[in-house]
C-alpha positions, -999 to +999 in steps of 0.1 A: -576+057-201-573+057-164-569+091-148-558+078-114-522+080-105-499+054-091-511+037-060-485+025-035-484-012-025-490-027+009-453-028+017-449+010+010-436+026+042-451+061+049-428+091+051-414+099+085-431+129+102-409+159+111-404+155+148-404+191+159-412+181+194-377+165+196-361+200+192-358+200+154-370+232+138-392+233+108-383+252+076-407+280+085-391+284+119-356+285+104-367+311+079-383+333+105-353+330+128-328+340+100-349+371+091-334+373+057-298+365+066-280+339+045-252+315+055-216+320+045-215+288+025-246+298+005-232+332-003-198+318-014-215+291-034-236+315-053-207+338-059-185+311-073-211+293-094-213+318-122-228+291-145-262+291-126-261+329-120-258+338-157-286+329-181-282+308-212-286+337-236-260+357-217-235+328-218-241+324-255-234+361-260-202+358-239-190+329-261-198+348-293-179+379-280-150+357-271-150+342-306-152+376-323-124+389-301-102+359-310-110+364-347-102+401-345-069+393-328-060+367-354-068+391-382-047+417-366-018+393-363-022+383-399-022+419-410+009+428-390+027+396-399+053+392-426+028+379-452+024+400-484+001+429-477-017+453-501-012+490-499-039+513-514-031+545-533-056+566-554-047+587-584-065+603-614-061+589-649-082+582-680-062+554-696-073+519-687-070+484-703-086+453-687-059+430-700-032+451-684-050+448-651-049+410-651-013+409-664+000+432-637-019+413-611-002+381-621+033+393-628+041+427-613+018+425-583+003+458-593-034+463-602-050+494-618-087+497-614-110+525-627-134+533-599-164+556-600-182+546-569-166+545-534-140+519-525-165+501-503-186+491-533-157+472-547-138+459-516-153+445-485-137+458-453-118+433-432-113+442-395-105+478-391-087+486-424-089+481-461-058+460-463-060+426-480-037+397-474-024+373-501-025+374-539-054+350-540-077+375-524-068+400-552-079+376-580-111+366-562-121+402-556-114+413-592-132+384-608-163+388-586-168+425-593-173+446-625-160+481-631-181+509-647-161+528-673-169+564-678-146+592-689-156+617-663-145+616-626-123+585-629-100+573-602-072+547-604-066+524-575-031+511-573-024+480-552+011+468-545+025+439-526+050+445-498+084+429-505+091+420-469+083+383-465+096+362-438+120+333-447+109+302-428+137+282-413+137+244-417+161+220-399+168+188-417+180+158-397+187+123-411+179+094-388+193+059-391+205+051-426+183+078-442+194+101-469+221+127-464+206+162-459+229+178-485+218+153-512+182+156-502+183+194-506+202+191-539+175+169-553+147+191-539+161+222-557+158+206-591+120+201-589+113+236-602+133+256-626+122+289-611+138+282-577+167+305-570+192+289-546+216+310-526+240+299-499+251+316-467+276+304-441+248+289-420+218+282-444+208+271-478+181+295-491+154+288-517+134+316-533+103+300-548+084+324-571+058+297-577+046+298-540+057+334-534+078+323-505+113+318-492+126+287-474+159+285-455+174+251-446+198+242-418+218+210-419+235+206-385+258+177-377+236+153-358+266+141-338+271+176-324+244+182-298+252+220-296+246+224-334+214+205-333+199+224-304+209+258-318+193+249-351+161+237-335+158+268-313+156+290-343+136+268-367+100+269-377+098+233-390+118+202-381+122+179-410+131+142-402+145+120-430+134+085-419+150+053-432+128+027-450+137+001-424+124+024-396+153+011-375+171+037-353+206+035-338+213+041-302+225+076-309+194+084-329+172+074-300+194+095-276+191+124-300+153+121-302+152+122-264+173+153-263+153+170-290+120+162-274+132+175-240+144+207-256+111+214-274+098+205-308+085+229-334+062+217-363+074+183-375+074+171-411+084+134-418+100+126-451+109+091-463+132+092-493+129+061-515+093+054-505+080+063-539+104+039-556+088+008-541+067-008-568+050-034-547+020-018-532+017-042-502+054-037-494+051+000-497+021+000-473+041-021-448+070+003-449+046+032-443+030+015-413+063+006-398+075+042-400+042+055-386+045+031-357+080+044-349+067+080-350+038+072-327+061+053-304+081+085-298+048+105-294+056+130-321+028+147-339+035+148-376+015+160-407+020+126-423+046+107-441+057+123-474+078+107-502+106+126-519+114+108-551+096+123-581+093+160-591+056+161-581+066+147-546+092+174-542+068+201-553+042+188-529+068+187-501+078+224-508+041+234-507+037+216-474+068+232-459+054+266-470+018+263-461+018+241-430+008+257-398+038+268-378+037+262-341+064+284-324+082+272-293+077+290-260+112+303-263+105+318-298+072+334-287+087+351-257+122+361-269+132+379-301+159+360-319+181+361-349+201+335-369+233+353-377+244+351-414+272+377-413+293+386-383+321+413-383+336+438-359+339+475-365+373+492-365+370+510-331+383+488-303+387+501-268+397+489-234+382+495-200+413+513-188+448+521-200+464+492-181+437+467-192+449+442-218+414+432-228+402+449-259+365+455-268+348+462-301+314+468-315+300+437-331+278+438-363+255+408-366+233+406-397+202+384-401+165+383-402+146+397-372+124+369-358+101+364-329+084+394-311+095+429-319+131+436-312+140+463-286+173+482-285+169+486-248+169+449-240+201+429-237+212+403-262+228+369-253+260+357-271+262+319-265+292+312-243+302+348-236+273+364-217+249+393-221+257+426-239+240+459-247+227+470-281+234+505-294+210+505-324+194+484-351+194+494-387+180+479-419+202+461-444+201+448-480+184+414-482+209+389-496+181+364-505+153+385-520+122+369-534+124+392-564+155+411-575+152+449-573+173+474-591+167+501-565+194+506-540+181+508-505+198+530-480+201+517-445+178+533-420+178+531-382+149+509-370+155+513-333+179+531-311+187+526-274+178+553-250+183+560-213+158+532-203+179+504-216+188+476-192+221+475-173+247+448-172+245+444-134+244+406-128+249+405-090+250+427-060+283+438-046+279+431-008+290+457+017+316+444+040+303+466+068+269+451+067+262+431+098+290+447+119+283+457+155+273+493+159+285+516+187+267+509+219+240+534+230+240+554+262+215+531+278+237+501+271+267+519+285+248+527+317+237+491+321+272+479+317+284+503+345+258+489+368+270+453+363+278+436+396+314+426+401+333+409+430+358+433+446+374+433+480+354+448+509+358+486+512+368+491+476+353+522+460+338+523+425+368+542+411+392+515+425+369+487+413+371+500+377+409+493+377+407+457+391+410+429+365+396+395+373+419+366+363+388+343+359+375+366+331+407+364+312+408+327+315+372+324+303+380+346+273+409+324+264+388+293+267+360+308+246+385+318+219+399+283+218+364+268+215+356+292+187+387+281+168+378+245+172+342+252+160+356+268+129+378+238+122+350+214+127+327+235+104+353+233+076+356+195+080+319+190+083+313+181+047+343+158+046+332+139+077+297+134+063+311+114+034+335+094+056+329+056+055+314+042+086+336+017+103+308-008+108+304-010+070+339-020+063+346-055+050+351-083+075+381-105+077+383-131+049+360-111+025+370-091-005+352-060-013+348-043-048+374-017-039+399-043-028+394-062-060+404-032-081+440-036-069+444-072-078+465-083-107+448-083-141+425-054-134+408-037-164+424-003-169+391+013-181+374+009-147+371+042-129+378+038-092+357+069-083+326+054-100+331+021-082+331+040-049+300+058-059+282+025-066+291+012-032+280+043-014+247+044-033+240+008-022+248+017+014+225+047+013+197+026-001+201+001+026+206+025+055+192+059+043+211+089+058+226+069+086+259+082+101+279+066+128+286+087+159+323+097+159+345+083+188+372+109+186+350+139+193+318+147+211+286+144+191+274+178+203+305+193+185+303+171+155+266+179+148+266+214+162+250+228+130+221+203+132+188+206+150+159+183+157+124+188+144+092+176+161+076+172+128+092+176+094+060+188+078+046+211+104+076+224+123+087+260+114+121+269+099+129+306+092+141+309+056+161+340+065+181+323+092+219+317+090+222+325+053+255+322+035+275+351+023+266+343-013+230+353-006+241+389-003+251+388-040+218+375-055+185+391-064+151+381-051+116+390-062+092+402-036+064+387-056+076+363-083+042+356-099+033+393-102+067+402-116+064+375-142+029+387-152+041+422-157+071+411-178+050+388-200+025+416-206+051+438-223+063+411-248+060+421-284+063+458-282+033+463-259+052+486-237+038+521-242+069+537-227+094+521-251+094+550-276+118+546-305+137+517-290+113+491-304+114+480-340+080+485-358+058+456-366+061+462-403+099+454-401+093+421-384+111+395-406+132+421-423+170+417-428+187+440-404+220+447-387+224+447-349+252+467-333+264+450-301+286+471-278+317+462-258+322+426-270+357+412-263+379+410-294+390+375-284+354+363-286+350+372-323+371+343-336+352+317-316+318+332-326+327+331-363+336+294-360+300+285-349+280+271-377+247+282-363+250+313-342+216+323-327+212+355-308+183+358-282+171+389-265+166+388-228+135+397-209+138+422-180+156+409-150+170+378-168+206+389-166+205+390-127+218+361-106+195+343-082+187+308-070+171+287-098+151+256-090+146+230-118+124+199-118+144+170-134+142+133-140+172+111-145+176+097-180+176+058-183+208+059-203+227+073-173+235+043-151+262+059-130+253+071-095+253+109-094+260+125-061+248+158-047+282+171-037+301+203-044+328+187-066+304+175-093+297+201-119+270+197-145+264+213-179+229+229-180+210+239-211+183+262-197+163+278-225+189+297-246+216+296-219+244+271-215+264+271-182+282+249-157+273+248-120+271+225-091+236+215-080+218+204-048+192+177-052+160+177-031+127+159-031+099+171-053+071+171-027+045+195-014+053+216+017+077+243+028+107+221+036+124+196+013+147+167+021+181+166+005+188+137-019+223+125-014+221+106-048+201+115-079+169+095-078+164+069-105+127+066-110+111+097-095+115+134-102+136+157-081+145+194-078+180+207-086+189+240-070+218+261-085+230+297-086+221+309-121+206+339-139+168+344-135+147+324-160+110+326-161+091+293-163+082+274-183+116+267-199+132+234-209+163+221-191+189+196-202+215+183-178+248+168-191+280+158-175+316+153-186+330+118-181+366+108-176+372+106-213+359+141-220+326+130-235+293+149-230+268+125-216+231+132-209+221+129-172+186+143-168+159+163-185+131+186-171+120+222-169+124+253-147+103+252-115+107+288-102+133+313-090+131+311-052+160+316-028+137+308+001+134+271-008+145+253+023+166+221+016+173+201+047+200+175+050+190+147+073+215+128+095+202+097+113+220+085+145+212+049+154+214+029+186+207-006+198+182-016+226+203-032+253+175-039+279+138-039+272+113-037+301+079-032+284+080+005+273+112+013+292+144+006+272+181+011+278+198+021+245+235+020+238+259+028+209+241+060+200+263+083+222+295+076+241+295+102+268+270+116+293+271+152+280+259+142+245+229+125+260+219+156+279+225+177+248+202+157+225+176+149+252+148+171+237+150+153+204+123+127+197+133+090+191+117+065+168+121+030+155+116+016+120+085-003+132+068+030+141+074+034+178+079+069+193+098+078+224+121+102+242+153+102+263+147+102+301+182+102+316+217+089+311+228+057+327+265+057+337+292+076+319+297+055+287+268+066+266+240+043+278+206+060+282+172+052+295+144+058+271+106+054+271+084+046+241+047+046+235+046+008+230+068-021+237+099-026+215+112-058+198+147-070+202+153-066+165+143-029+165+168-001+162+165+033+179+168+063+155+173+100+161+169+125+132+189+157+129+185+183+102+207+210+087+199+235+059+222+232+029+229+256+001+244+253-034+280+263-041+287+295-062+307+281-091+286+293-120+305+297-153+295+300-189+299+269-211+315+274-245+336+243-249+331+216-275+334+182-258+338+148-274+306+132-287+286+108-266+296+071-263+265+062-283+279+081-313+309+057-316+286+027-315+261+041-340+282+055-368+268+041-400+269+052-436+238+069-450+224+059-483+231+081-513+203+096-534+226+106-562+232+080-588+266+071-600+258+084-635+248+118-622+280+120-602+300+111-632+283+137-653+291+164-627+327+154-625 
């Protein structure tokens, strides 16, 4: 073997020598000059790169500690959850029968063990306590260990299962021509004789002793969007009944879009009738077709399950019980309750003796779900606002897993104290804020020293009594100008929407608006929508262009506008010229820090809460919530709701502010949607439903955002409204009411932030025509029509659609022609543009939404009859 290394070839170029003689320092010289100092980049790089700074063993140890910490947290949640838990109690006895132990363990959930040695020799510790979870763990522990029977020093260990077990909520929705939910549940209840079925006004409850669990089913009307959304917000599992053909109607597709945008819990897909197909190939084709439809809608499902035989139904019940539940963000942050019983106490009071509005204390009964309830937090009644809680007390469970002869007396679980949240939603502005104060002595002295024109020889005393006629005339002129400015400001929005004269139809042509008045017109055509279509096309062809008015000067018409050197880099003070409504809202000094503090106290982690928080052991228990000062008129409407879900508010969520939402227009909405004050939208933000007008703006980086006059079709945008504070992330659904009173979907999205300092600028473009072109010097006309307007807008930069930049040099004549100079020569086809900007704000017309509108137009097209699972013979036997 040759020991020589690789020898370079003849064409190998030698390495270049370090040319220190050209002024380049060597590494040794650089090290000696630095004298131990390190560069900033090297220091920051070493500080940020923790991967190279920490050894491999240390990283492994960190990962192991993180896994152990997650496991400990999971076990802690499991111990404090609503699953059956074991309670240990020790007593003295000498009687013991092994057969009795096993029998009690299977039937009565009570196990007696004779123990001589310490408990640790029979039970392995889990976490920080001796508590075991689940009945399976009991049998495994008892079968794996032997007991030593001796008459002396015997101890009996009694283990009992807690009776508090959470009832999982399931929402059943039939798609296409699938089975009816009522018939599906009726057949599901017959698969096991031990199932105890109880009904409430809102749910169908199954107590299943076989699985030691309880299931509650909700069957909302799928044509009612409000019922479907309320049911899904409170559900742990969403069960879809798919048709064998896997064909969905238009309303089914619309409903799936709404449900996905609102948030999906754990999904279980059931196909009734799949097990009845005898042909294996056909059965597999049906399964693949349904799976393709599910994957098309990007819904994660545990698989397709049949529901035909008894074994299929038992397996379905087991899946509904044991499948992993993935709570919604809304459910993990807010405590909620599906109300099963609602009534008012006898005491009704009014705010004053003259007040006709009567109030009462509302008693809402249901299971406590979500994080730990707190009596200090407010509760939201859909359609009626936020109210305070007086106390929370336990109640008798109407759907027990096992009937108990003992009568349980109600006990107070939580009671409100002095720290509970107030009902203040907005700030009452002080009318004296912003008023001029009394002048100081220095200002008075400066005013006395002011120079005035008086006749020669007049003393200071005589000059004080002389009034100048010119001052009076100027004051009158100023007051007249102020009145004109106010009138122009009121008509500003109306004039923005005026139709430009150049865009009117020429002679001999017939526009769409003129055709509407011809004979034989379709009565269903809405003239307002036709006008919106025309304006949207004009705005797409000439974005933001407005003709300069002829009846008034441009400096008066656009007095609220200003020019910007650069839209991206120019500064705009967010506190400048704010409307009066901004004095009524709340604003966070640091939104991210406040959100972090609020989220850290979710789930009873607030150490200062005291007795106002319900204990973890009562999570999932049936309780009664006492809600104070609810209007008596609201009780009737609340009782009519099929699914009434109460949500608790986080701190600050009852206060009004400016809410920004990122939305995208839904493809089913083909009508142009304008960003004006007259259009009111129906927003479903988290658990809230309200009506408000929105201002649309671009969803782009930066500190200033351009107003969108029409809702964009293909890109996302930001809608800004006055609404209560909502911490992101939270889902948003935007609806509108059409001319026939139907509720139509407009856009979907999520909450961006709560920021009143978001600057939305409305752009107005004034255009002119190049009259004479002499290289870079151009004479422009038709942009202004008087010399004073040219001098007023002279500092604003000009541009052309081809990218030329320029500025106004001087006015030419008195009819609006002006001499301009650009950076390059213009073409005769170019237009000269001038951009003006004005900040816009939403309109305060927030109101709660509690009306039932007509179903969508897709419902009328897609009403089909569902198949029936009950045979005619069974129906005849029942009758």
